[in-house]
N, C-alpha and C positions, 0 to 999 in steps of 0.2 A: 280105371280112368285117372285116378290121382297119381299113380306111378308113371303113367304116360306123360302127364303134364310136367311132373318133376323131371323126367328124362329129357323132355323137350327144352325145358328151362335150363337144365345143366348143359345140354348140347349148345344152345344159343350163347350162354355165358362163356363156355369154353372157347367157342370161335371168336367171340369178342376179345377175350384175353389174348388169344394167339395173334389176332390182328393188331391189338395194342402193343404186343410184345416185340413186333418187328422194329428194327432200328434203321432210321434214315441216316445214311452217311454221305449222301450226294449233296454237294453245296448248290445253292441257287445259281442261276445264270443271270449275269448282269452285263448289259452293253451300254457303254458311255458314248456320248457325243464326243467326237474327236476334239473339236474346238468350239468355244462359245465366246463371242465378243460382246462386251457390255460397256455401257457408258456410265460412269459414276457421276451423279448430279453435283454441280458446283455448289448448290445450296446446302447440301448435307454432308458432302465429302465422304459418304459411305453408302454401300449398297448391300442389302441382304440377298444372298443367293441360296436357294434351297437345293438339297441333294436331288430332288425330283427334276430340277431344271437341267441336270446333266445326263439323265437316264433316257436311252433310246429303247431299251428292252429289258424286261425283268420277268423271270419265270422260275419255277421250281417243280420237282417231280411230285411233291405232296402238298406243300403250302401254297395257298392261292396267292396271286400277286399282291392283292390288297392286304394280306396278312404278313408279308415279308417286311422286316424292319430294314430301314435304310439309314445310312449315316454318311458324313462327309468331313474331311479335314485336309489341311495342307500336309504333304508328305513329311515324315520325320518329326511330327509334332505330337505323337502319342503312340500307345501300344494297345493292341487289341481292338475290338470293335468300338468305333467312335460313338459317343453319346450324342454328339451334335447332329442336328438335321439341317443346319444351315451354317454358312460362314459369312462374316462381315468383311467386305473388301473395301479398303480405303487407300490401297497402294496401286499406283499405275504400273503397267507393264504386263509381261507374259508370265503366267504362273501355272503350276501343275496342281491338281486337286485329286485326292483319292476318294472314290465313291464306293461305299460298302453295302453289301446286302447280307442279311442273316435270316435263315428260315426258322420255323418253329422248333426244329431239333437242335438249333445252335450252330449249324454249318454256315460258314461265311465264304464270301468271294468278293473280289474287288476289281475295279477297273480305274483307269486314270484318264482324266480329261484335262485339256489345256484351256485356260481362260485368259482372254486378252482384255485387260482393264484400261479403258481410255477415259478421257474427260473432254468436255467441250473445249475446242481450241488448244488441246495439249497433244504433243507428239507421243507415240507409243514407244516405250523404252523397255528393254529386257532387263529385269531386275527389280530393284526396290525403290522406284520413284514414289513419292508420297503425294497423295491427292491434295489439292488446294495449296497448302504451304507446309514447310518443314515442321511447323509447330502444331499441325493438326493432331497427331497422336498425343502430344503433351497436353494440348487443350482438352481433348476428350478425357484423358486421365484425370485432369484437375476437376472437370465437371463431375466425374464419378465420385471423386473424393468429397465434393461439397455435399453430396447426398448421403454420405455415411456419417453416423454419430462419432464424435471424437472419443467418447467414453462408452465402453460396452454397457448396455442397459442393465446388466446384472450387477454392476457396481454403482449405479446411480442411486442417490439417496435424496430424500426430501429435505 
């Protein structure tokens, strides 16, 4: 009886290892919305958009859809799978965004979506129109600088 149990345990563990040893080389399938039109609020001059806002369909041969990682970025702004799951839009106009999917095996796929950024009472332009005023990006950068210490804390003394 002891030998039979040992044989059954060996057989089960061998099948588990064989199943675990298979390699997934098929990337996930991702379908993007072709176009998304958004209005950037006048009060904040920025709008957070999530990768999931642009996805119409997501599937994989092994990884469940809720376990597939997604990322987003503007084209030509990075290499490899993007770490960002959202983008901040503050520029008016028509833009392209890359939406990425990565399964548990590390296989990736992408799709491209167009976004049209408008603002209340502002015309839609193709290119790099800035929301609110030409100083909005500079103002945002200066606000971020105010929050940073001028001297690294490692060099501060009492």
